[in-house]
N, C-alpha and C positions, 0 to 999 in steps of 0.2 A: 504493500500500500504506500509506504513512504518512498519506495523507489519510483513507483508510477507517478507520484506527485512531485518528484524531483527534490525531495527533502531528506534523502538518505545520504548523510554527509560523513566524511572520514573524520573520526575523532582522534586519530594518531598521525604519525608522520610516515608510516610504512606505505610503500607503493604496492600495486597489485602483483608485481613480480615477486615481492617478498612474501605475499600471501599465497602465491600459486603453489609453492612447494608444500605448504601445510595442507592445502586442499587436496593435492595429488596424493600425498602420504596418507591422509585420512580416508580418501576414496579407496585406495588399495587395501587398507585395513578393513574397510567395509566389505570388499570383495571376499576377503578371507573369512570374515564372519558369516557371509552369505553361504559360502561353501560348507562351513560347519553347521549352519542352520539346516540346509538341505539334507546333509548327511544325518542330522538328528532325527529325521523322520523315521529312520530305521532303528533308533535307539529308544531308551525309556523316556518317560515324561520329564523326569528331573533334568536329564541332559538337554532335552529339547528346550525346556524353560530357561536353562542357563544360557544356551546359545541365543535364544531370542532376546534375553535381557542384554547380552553383550552387543548384539546387533543394534538394539535400540539406543544404547549408550553411544555407539559409534556414529549412528546417523544423526544423533543430537549434536555431537561434536562436529560432524561434517557441516551441518546447517549453520553452526556458529562461525566456523572458519569461512564458509562461503559468504555469509553476511558481511564479515569483515572485508573479504575480498571485494564484494560489490561496493561497499562503502569507500574503499580505497580508489575505486574508479572515479569518484567525484560525482556530485549532483549534476554536473553539466552533461553527463552521459546516462540519463535515466533509462533509456531503452536498453542499453547494455546491462544495466543493473537488473532490470526486470528479466532479461534473458537468462542471466546467471541464476537468479533466485528461482525462476520457473524450472530450471534444470534440476536443482536440488529438490524442489517440490515433487517433481516426477519420480526421483529416486526414492524419496520418503514414501510416496504413495505406493510404488511398486514393492517396497519392503513390507509395508503393511499387508498388502495382498499376499505376499510370499509367506509371511508368518501365519496368516490364516490358512493358506493352502497346506503348509507344513503340518499344522495342527490337525487338519482334516485327514491328511494322508498318513499320519502316525500309526504304525502297526498294520497298515493295509498291504495287500499283495501288490506286486509290480504291475499287474494288469488291471488293477482297480481304477475306475475313473478318477478317483481322488489323486492318484499318482500322476495321471496324465495332466490334471489341472496343476499339480505341483511343478511339472516340467515346463508348462506354459508360463507359469508365474516366474520361474527361474529365468526363462528366456527374456521376459519383459524386464526383469531386474538387470540382467546383463546389458540389454539394449539401452536402458536409461542411464546406467553408470557410464557406459561408453559415450553416450551423448553428453553427459556432464563433463567428462574428460576432454572431449572435443571442444566444448564451449569454453572451458577454462583455458585451453591452449590458443583459442582463436578470438576471444572476446576483445583483446586489445588490437587485433589486426582489423582495421577498418575496411580492408579490401575483401574480407571473407566472412566477417561475423554476421552479416545479413543473411548470407547463404546458410550458415550454420543455424541461425534462428529459424529459417524456413524449414530446414530438415527436422529440427527438434519439434516444431509446431505440427508438422505433418505427422510425425510419429506419435506425438501426444494425442492429436485428434483421432488418429486411427485406433489407439488404445482405448480412448474414451468411447468411441463407437462400438468397439468390441465389448466393453463393459456394459454399455447400454443394451446390446443384443443378448447378453448372457443371462439376464433375469428380467422377469416381469414385475418384480417388487417395486413398490413406490416408496422411495426413501425421503421424499420431501413433499409436503402439501403445497399445492399450487392451484391456480384457477385460470380461466380463459384469458383474463386480462394480463396475466404473467406471460403467456405466450406472445401476446401483442407487444408487451414491453421489451421482451428479450429478442424479438424478431427484428426490431428496428436497428440495434447495433450491428447485426449481420449485414444489413444493407450498407451501413457506413463502412464496415470492414471490407466489404466487397469492392466498393469504390476505391478504398485505400489500396487494396491489393492490385487492382487494375492499374492504378496510377504508378505504383511501385514497379510493376512489370514494364510499363512504358518508359519510365525514367531510368530504371536500372541502378539507381542510387542505393547504396547499402543502408543508409539511414532510413530511407523510405521502406525498404524491404523489412528491416528489423521492426520498425513501427507497425507495419501491416501484420507481420507475424504475431507480435504480442497482442495486438488488438483483436485479431481474428481468433486467436486461442481463447481469450477470455469470453468473447461473444458466443462461441460454440459451446464452451463448457457451461456457461450460464444457461443457454437454451436447453441443452440436454438435461440439466439438473431439474428443470421444471416441466419438461414435456410429459412424462408419465404421470406426474401428479395432476396436471391440468386435464390430461386425457381421462383420468380416473373419475372426473366429475361428470363425464358424458353419460347420458341416460341410455344410450344404445351402444352395443359392441361395435357397430359399423363406424360410428363417429369416433369412438375411442381409438379404433385401429387406424382411422384416417389421420387423426392428430399425431399418433405415434409415428406413423410412416412419414408424415410431413416433416416432423422434427428430425428424423433420421436422414431423410432426403436432403434437407438443408445442410446438415453437417457433412454428408458425403460429397455434396456438390461443392461446398466451400473447400473441402480437402482437395478435390480435383483441381479447383482454381489455383490453390497454392502450389500444387505440383506443376501446373503450367507456368506459373510465375517463376518457379525454380529453374525450369528449363530455359525460359526466356532470359533470365538473368545470367545464367551460365553461357548460353549460346543464343544471343539476340538474333531474331529473324522476323521477317514480315509475316510469315505464316504463323509463327508463335504468337505474335501480338494479335493476329486475327482470332486465334484460338482463345485468347483472353476474353475477347468480346463475346464469343459464343458461350464459353463456360459461365461468364458473368450473367448472361441471360438465363442460363439454367439455374443458377443460384436464385436469381430474382423470381423465377417461376416457382421454385421451392418455397420461398418466403411467402409468395402470394397464396399458395396452397395452405401454408401453415396458418396464415391469417384467416383464411376462409374456414378452415377447420375450427379455429377458435371461435369464430362467429357462429358456427353451427352448434358448438357447445353452449355458447351464451344464449342462443335462441331457445334452447331447451331448458336450461337451468343456469342461473347466474348466482353462484355461491359466494361471489366476492362482493356483490352489490348490496347495499342496504335497502334499495327500493324493492317494492313488490314486483314479483316476477312478471306479472301480467302487464305492468306499466313499463317494463324495460324494453328498449328498442335496440336493434342490432348496431345502431350508430352511436349508442350512448356509451362510448368508451371514455374512461377518465384515468388519470394518473393517481394511484392511491397515495403517493407521496406528496401530492399537491396540497399545500396548506389550506386552500379553499375547500377541497374535497374533505379533508380531515375536519375542518370546522363544520361543514354540512352534516357529516355523520354524527359528530358530537352533539350538534344542535338537535338532530332528530332523536338521538338517544335520550337527551335531556327532556325533550317534549314527551316521550313515552313514559319516562319516569315520573314526571310531574303529573301527567294524566292519571297514572296509577295511584299516586298519593292523593289526588283530588277525589278519585272514586272511593278510596278507603275512608277519606274524611267524611264524604257525604253519607256513608253508611253508618257512621257512628250515631248512637242514640244519646239524647240529652241525659245528663246525670246530675245528681245533687251532691254527691260526695266523691272523693278521689277514688279511682279504680285501682286495683292492684297492678303492680308493674307488669306482670306477665300478660295481663288482659289487653294492654294497649301497646305491647312490644312491637307487633307487626306495623302498626300505624307509625310508631316512632322510626322504625327502620325505613319506611316509605318516605317519610319527611326527610331524613338524613340522606337517603339515597338520591332523592330529587335534588337536594342541595349539592351533593357531590357531582352529579351529572351536569348541573349548570356550571359548576366551577370548571369541569373539564371542557365544556363547550366554550367558555370564555377564554380559557387558555389557548385553545385552537383558533379562536377568533382573533386573538392578538397576533398570532403568527400570520394568519391570513391578511390582517390589516397591515402588518409590517411589509409583507411582500407587495401589497397594493400601493402602499405609501412610497416604496422605492420606485415603483413603476411611475407614479405621479411625479416624483422628483426628476426622473429621467426625461419625462415628457415636458418638464418645465411648468406643470400646473401647480406645483407646491414648492415653496422655497426649501433649499437643502439646509439652511441654517436658521435656527430659532433659539430663543433663550428659554430658560426654565420657567421664568415668570410668565412668559407668553403661553406656555403649555398649561400652567395652572389657572390662568385667568381668562384666556380667550375661549376655552371650552372646546367641545368636540366639533362644533360647526366650522370655526375658523381654522382649526389645525388639522382637519381631515380625519382619516381613518384611525390613526394611532390614538389620538385623543379620544375618539368615540369609543374605541375598544377599552381604554382605561376607565371610562365612565361605567361601562358594563361590568368590568372587573370589580370596581368599587361597590356597585350595587349588589353583585353576587356575594361579595365578602359580607355585606350586611345581612343578606338573606341567610347565609350559612350560620352567622352568629345568632340570628333570630330563631332559626330552626333548632339549633343546638340548645338554646335557652328554653324554648318551648317544650321540647321533649323532656327536659330536666325539671320542668315545672317552675322555671324562674322568669318566664315571660308569658304574655297573654297572646290571644289570637290576633289582637289588633296589630301587634308588632310584626307578626308574620305576614299579615295582610299588607301592611305598609311596605315591607321589604319586597314582597312578591310583586307589588305594583311598580316599585322602582326598577326591578329587573326587567319587567315587561316594557316599561317606558324607555329605559336605556337601550334595550335591544332594538326597539323600533327606531330610535334615533340613530343607532349605529347603522342599521340597514338603510336609512335615509341618507346618511353620510356616504355610504358606499354607492348608492344610486346616483347621488349628485356628482361624485368625483369620477366614478368608473363608467365604463361603457354600458348603458342600460340594456342593450340588446344581447350582451354576451350570455352564453349558457352558464358560466360560472356565477354571474350575478343573479340569474334567474333561480338557480338551485339554492344559492345562499339566501335569497329573498324568501323562497318558499319555506326553507328550514327555519329561518328567523320568525316567520309568521306562525309556524307551528308552535314554537316555544312561547310566543306571545299569547296565543290562544290557550295553550295548556296552563300557563301561569294565571291567566284570567279565570280559568276554570277552578284552579286551586284557591284563588281569592274568593270566588263565589261560594265554593263548598265550605271554606272556613267561615265565611260570613253567615251561611245558613246554620252551621253548627253553633256558632255564637248566638244567633237569634233564638235557636231552640233552647239554649241554656238560659237566655234572658227571659223567655216566655214562661219557662217552668220554675222560675225563681219565686218562691212563696213569700207572701207578705201578710203579716198578721196586723189587722187594723185595730187599734185601741178604740173601743166604743165609748169610753168614759170621756166626759167633757174636757177635763184638764189634760189627760193623757193624749186625747186626740189632737188637741191644739199643739201640744209639744211635738207630737209626731209630724204634724204639718209644717211647723217651723223648721224642724230638722231637714225636711225634704227641700224646703225653699232655700235653706242655707247651703245644702249640697249643690242645688242648681246654680246659685250665685258663685260658689267656689269653682265649679266646673266651667262656667262661662268665663270667669277671670283667667283660669288656666288656658282656655282656648284663645283668649285675647293675647295673653303673654306668649303663647306658642306662635301665633301669627306674627307678632312683633319680632320674635327671634328669627323666624324665617325671612322676614323682610330685611332684617339687619344683615343676615348671611348673604342674601342676594345683593344688597347694596355694597357690602364690603368686597364681594367677588367681582363686581362689574364697575366699581367706581373709577378705575383707571383706564377703562376702555375708551378708544377714540370716539368722538361725537358721532361719526357716521355709522358706528356699530351699535348705537344705543337701541335701534329699533329691530335689531336682528333677533331671531328666536332664542330664548334661553334654553338652558340644559334641563330645566325642570318640566 
């Protein structure tokens, strides 16, 4: 990862030539350990375990010295670093398979299928170690290291295809959208490979080899998992065949590139174009098979299956999509809490803790879901804000006081998201206090209304600043409206529960003259006290608004407030 990013730096003063001898020496030691390991299949389990442990220690040491060697190349040669690290990864993978094959073949006869599998694993191990040694010897030679990268990648892809064909087991869960996502890099890698074949430059060749290797490995890792979600065996087999065909076609393309690089010719370059079309056709078939899977069942989408369309492809890593899913989850959680609240019966005395535990969990779960939704909203707002800055619609510099005072309307999406986060924080506190018996329904109702209002204002800010016709905005708008409706339902249910409690509150009227007058005076006193508290609360609210907006420019005085 660091090598691909160009950040694998040399921490010492040694050159790659100094590290080369350590790598070669350790690789030779691994070969000897491999021989001992294979021979251990005919010995007892203790000797086999000892040989396996020794081989694991050696491959660990080899990985360390290769990493030092890659670092000594310098971060200005990231492709060469990746090539070297990929080579040792192939050796480690082959050793893992060899250890498993040796374990399965232990005590078996020579003609047993397990022994044949052991021989195949040993051959792969020898091939990968040989490839590593070639890479170590040529990685500094700019004239041939691209060719070595191609040879290593072709061999690695061939082994991966063989592993893919060897079993129908699904090792990784995936969905139709994963096929789409990992099909795109193959198209990019194909164009890169064709360009490298036409240019013949070693730097282009090694870059294409590294990129194609990763693209094919990623695709094959999800193909079977995605195919397993198909409802019919026909579509499942179609998806698997399409993934395999894409890998085989790309391997053929790299083989043609290798020929063209070593012996440039007009015919060879024409073959590049032909094979690249074959890869493109394989990718098209792969995408179509993914669409066929999605048309039957969409296990990755949060939407209802009947409402999903074959063109409704989204990037699951998109902050807007994450925000949308979190908002819909929050809406469902809030609706469940509202339903539970509306089913509660009025009571005169406190219930036992276990009798209302489910309702408390619903309230807290709703608050947690809203918190998760607002966290995703902030990420989405950040991405949108950066886009607005790039377009020049929002200034890239602003002061902290401006963020605090101008509010969500003048500062765009980020400020709006912060308002939602603040409201959500208040709702969480109110929900927690209510379930513990330290707060009333009124506080929960007020906090829920604030969340609904802040969410609506955030969506309005998005609509004003962003493209109103975009699919992302439409999905986010629908999800935000769902949260708003669900929050309003929670408020309504809480209000109804409160009204039931108020209606059933018993009042004993004193029918004696003096006692009745005293009782009436107390009621009037309570009314006056409540009215005074209401007036004081309104004054405090007005003071807060005045302090917040007192320093705003005159032309902003008529703009909508955040409340």
